[in-house]
C-alpha positions as CSV (number, residue, x, y, z in Angstrom):
1,M,0.0,0.0,0.0
2,M,2.8,2.4,0.9
3,V,4.6,1.6,-2.3
4,R,1.5,2.5,-4.3
5,R,1.1,5.8,-2.5
6,M,4.7,6.7,-3.1
7,M,4.3,5.9,-6.9
8,K,1.2,8.0,-7.1
9,R,2.9,10.9,-5.4
10,M,5.9,10.6,-7.8
11,A,3.5,10.6,-10.8
12,V,1.8,13.7,-9.5
13,A,5.1,15.4,-8.9
14,M,6.3,14.6,-12.4
15,T,3.1,16.0,-13.9
16,M,3.5,19.2,-11.9
17,A,7.1,19.5,-13.0
18,M,6.2,19.1,-16.6
19,V,3.5,21.8,-16.4
20,A,6.0,24.1,-14.8
21,T,8.5,23.6,-17.6
22,G,5.9,23.9,-20.3
23,L,6.0,20.2,-21.3
24,S,2.9,18.1,-21.8
25,I,1.8,14.6,-22.8
26,S,-1.1,14.0,-25.1
27,L,-2.9,10.8,-24.5
28,A,-5.3,11.2,-27.5
29,P,-4.4,11.6,-31.2
30,T,-4.5,15.1,-32.6
31,A,-5.5,16.3,-36.1
32,D,-2.8,17.2,-38.5
33,A,-2.1,21.0,-38.4
34,Y,-2.3,23.1,-41.5
35,N,1.2,23.3,-43.1
36,G,1.4,26.7,-44.7
37,Q,4.9,26.0,-46.1
38,K,3.5,23.1,-48.2
39,A,0.6,25.3,-49.4
40,A,3.1,28.0,-50.4
41,E,5.4,25.5,-52.1
42,Y,2.4,24.2,-54.1
43,A,1.5,27.7,-55.2
44,R,5.1,28.5,-56.3
45,K,5.3,25.2,-58.2
46,H,2.0,25.4,-60.0
47,Y,1.2,29.1,-60.5
48,N,2.3,28.7,-64.2
49,N,2.4,24.9,-64.4
50,Y,-1.1,23.5,-64.1
51,N,-1.4,20.3,-62.0
52,K,-3.1,17.7,-64.3
53,E,-4.5,15.9,-61.3
54,Y,-7.1,18.7,-61.0
55,N,-9.7,20.2,-63.2
56,A,-9.0,23.5,-64.9
57,H,-11.3,26.4,-65.3
58,K,-11.3,29.5,-67.5
59,A,-11.5,31.7,-64.4
60,D,-9.2,29.6,-62.3
61,C,-8.0,31.7,-59.4
62,T,-10.2,30.2,-56.6
63,N,-9.8,26.6,-58.0
64,F,-6.0,27.1,-57.8
65,A,-6.1,28.6,-54.3
66,S,-8.3,25.7,-53.1
67,Q,-5.7,23.2,-54.5
68,A,-3.0,25.0,-52.5
69,A,-5.1,24.9,-49.4
70,K,-5.6,21.2,-49.8
71,A,-1.9,20.7,-50.3
72,G,-1.4,22.4,-47.0
73,G,-3.6,20.0,-45.2
74,Q,-7.1,21.6,-45.4
75,S,-9.6,18.7,-45.4
76,I,-12.1,18.3,-48.2
77,H,-15.7,18.3,-47.0
78,R,-18.0,16.4,-49.3
79,P,-21.6,15.3,-49.3
80,S,-22.5,11.6,-49.5
81,K,-23.6,11.9,-53.1
82,I,-21.6,13.9,-55.7
83,S,-22.8,14.8,-59.2
84,I,-20.6,15.6,-62.1
85,G,-20.4,19.4,-62.6
86,V,-20.4,22.3,-60.2
87,T,-22.9,22.1,-57.4
88,Q,-24.1,25.3,-55.8
89,T,-23.5,25.0,-52.0
90,K,-21.9,26.8,-49.1
91,S,-22.0,23.8,-46.8
92,Y,-19.3,21.7,-48.6
93,W,-15.9,22.3,-50.1
94,Y,-14.6,19.7,-52.6
95,S,-13.3,18.8,-56.1
96,I,-13.4,15.1,-56.9
97,K,-13.0,13.2,-60.2
98,K,-15.6,10.4,-60.5
99,T,-17.1,8.0,-63.0
100,T,-20.8,7.4,-63.3
101,S,-22.4,4.5,-65.1
102,T,-25.7,4.4,-66.9
103,N,-27.3,1.1,-67.8
104,F,-29.8,0.9,-70.8
105,M,-30.9,-2.6,-71.8
106,F,-27.7,-4.5,-72.5
107,Y,-25.4,-1.4,-72.7
108,T,-23.5,0.4,-70.0
109,T,-22.3,3.9,-70.6
110,N,-19.6,5.3,-68.4
111,K,-19.1,9.1,-67.9
112,T,-16.0,10.5,-66.2
113,G,-15.9,14.1,-65.0
114,W,-15.4,16.4,-62.1
115,G,-17.8,17.0,-59.2
116,E,-17.0,20.3,-57.6
117,S,-18.6,22.7,-55.2
118,T,-19.0,26.4,-56.0
119,T,-17.0,27.1,-52.8
120,W,-14.0,25.4,-54.4
121,V,-14.1,27.3,-57.7
122,R,-15.8,30.7,-57.0
123,V,-14.6,33.7,-55.1
124,A,-17.7,34.8,-53.3
125,G,-21.2,35.8,-54.4
126,G,-23.2,33.9,-51.8
127,Y,-21.8,30.4,-52.6
128,G,-18.1,30.9,-53.0
129,F,-14.9,30.3,-51.1
130,F,-15.6,33.2,-48.8
131,D,-19.1,31.9,-47.9
132,Y,-17.8,28.6,-46.8
133,F,-14.7,29.7,-44.9
134,R,-16.0,33.0,-43.4
135,T,-17.3,31.2,-40.2
136,R,-14.7,28.4,-40.2
137,K,-11.4,30.3,-40.2
138,P,-10.0,33.4,-38.5
139,L,-10.2,36.4,-41.0
140,T,-8.2,39.6,-41.2
141,I,-10.1,42.2,-43.4
142,S,-8.4,45.5,-44.0
143,S,-7.4,48.1,-46.6
144,N,-4.2,48.8,-44.7
145,L,-1.3,47.1,-46.3
146,R,0.7,47.1,-43.1
147,T,-2.2,45.2,-41.3
148,I,-2.2,42.7,-44.2
149,R,1.6,42.2,-44.0
150,D,1.5,41.8,-40.3
151,N,-1.2,39.1,-40.4
152,A,-0.4,37.2,-43.5
153,R,1.7,34.0,-43.3
154,L,2.9,31.5,-45.8
155,G,0.1,29.4,-47.2
156,D,-2.7,31.7,-46.1
157,I,-5.4,32.4,-48.7
158,A,-6.0,36.0,-49.7
159,Q,-9.0,37.7,-51.5
160,V,-9.3,41.2,-52.7
161,Q,-12.2,43.5,-53.3
162,G,-11.7,46.7,-55.4
163,R,-13.6,49.9,-54.7
164,N,-15.6,49.4,-57.9
165,E,-16.5,45.8,-57.0
166,S,-19.7,44.7,-55.2
167,A,-18.0,41.6,-53.8
168,R,-14.6,40.0,-53.5
169,G,-13.2,39.5,-57.0
170,H,-10.0,37.6,-56.9
171,T,-8.4,34.8,-54.8
172,M,-4.6,34.3,-54.2
173,V,-2.1,32.4,-52.1
174,V,0.5,33.9,-49.9
175,G,3.4,32.2,-51.4
176,W,6.4,34.1,-50.2
177,R,7.6,36.5,-47.4
178,N,10.8,37.8,-49.1
179,G,12.2,39.5,-46.1
180,S,12.6,42.9,-47.9
181,K,11.6,45.8,-45.7
182,V,8.9,48.1,-47.0
183,P,7.1,51.0,-45.2
184,G,5.0,49.2,-42.6
185,G,6.6,45.8,-42.5
186,V,8.0,42.9,-44.4
187,E,6.7,42.4,-47.9
188,I,4.6,39.4,-49.0
189,T,4.0,38.0,-52.4
190,F,0.8,36.6,-53.9
191,Y,0.7,33.7,-56.4
192,Y,-2.4,33.1,-58.4
193,H,-4.1,31.9,-61.6
194,S,-6.2,33.9,-64.0
195,N,-3.0,35.6,-65.1
196,D,-0.8,32.8,-63.9
197,T,1.7,35.0,-62.2
198,W,3.0,36.4,-58.9
199,R,3.2,39.9,-57.5
200,A,4.4,41.5,-54.3
201,L,1.5,43.1,-52.3
202,A,2.5,46.7,-53.0
203,D,2.8,46.1,-56.8
204,F,-0.5,44.1,-56.9
205,D,-2.2,46.9,-55.0
206,R,-1.2,49.5,-57.5
207,R,-2.4,47.4,-60.4
208,Y,-5.7,46.0,-59.1
209,G,-9.0,47.8,-59.4
210,K,-8.7,51.6,-59.2
211,G,-5.2,51.4,-57.9
212,A,-3.2,51.8,-54.7
213,G,-5.2,52.4,-51.6
214,T,-8.6,51.5,-53.1
215,N,-8.6,47.7,-52.3
216,T,-9.7,45.7,-49.3
217,Y,-8.0,42.4,-48.6
218,T,-9.3,39.4,-46.7
219,I,-6.7,37.0,-45.2
220,Y,-7.8,33.5,-44.3
221,K,-5.8,31.8,-41.6
222,M,-6.1,28.3,-42.9
């Protein structure tokens, strides 16, 4: 009995010591954390080199950003049944290639295509990327470039709304923090499709919409 008491006291003492030194033991498995470095690497690799494992769209910026987010570890959220084509929803986020079969008498016809959610391929507008993640991820929304630089990290997703736009109009990936000092912080660089290029924030801000100082940015902490 005395030995058991001593062992129990030793265990308590070890636990208190670990807490005091900032150490901890997890007895339950934890979910994989989002890896912004992997998302950024994906963006830098595929911004001008389309990944053939995914569908491509004429307006491809959000599709590309979704791919990068998935590469960083963001989990796909899909319904039990998926139809080929783009399905309007703000409850799911997915892009899945599938084959459907149709039987008629003695013939079977197979059709292969992409089943995707509007949240995967559209910027906003009620059923876009913004409408799915707005309540699922911490957001930074600002027109101040210093605020954006201070809050953006590698692999974060960024969207921009120009003064002449009624909603967010473009989606990008924070693919680089180049370390160069600019007024108000360290510069960041966006990588994106639907131009298939990259631009530093200050340069992008001058070119987008009505120009510098007229744009509002949303940063998603994936």
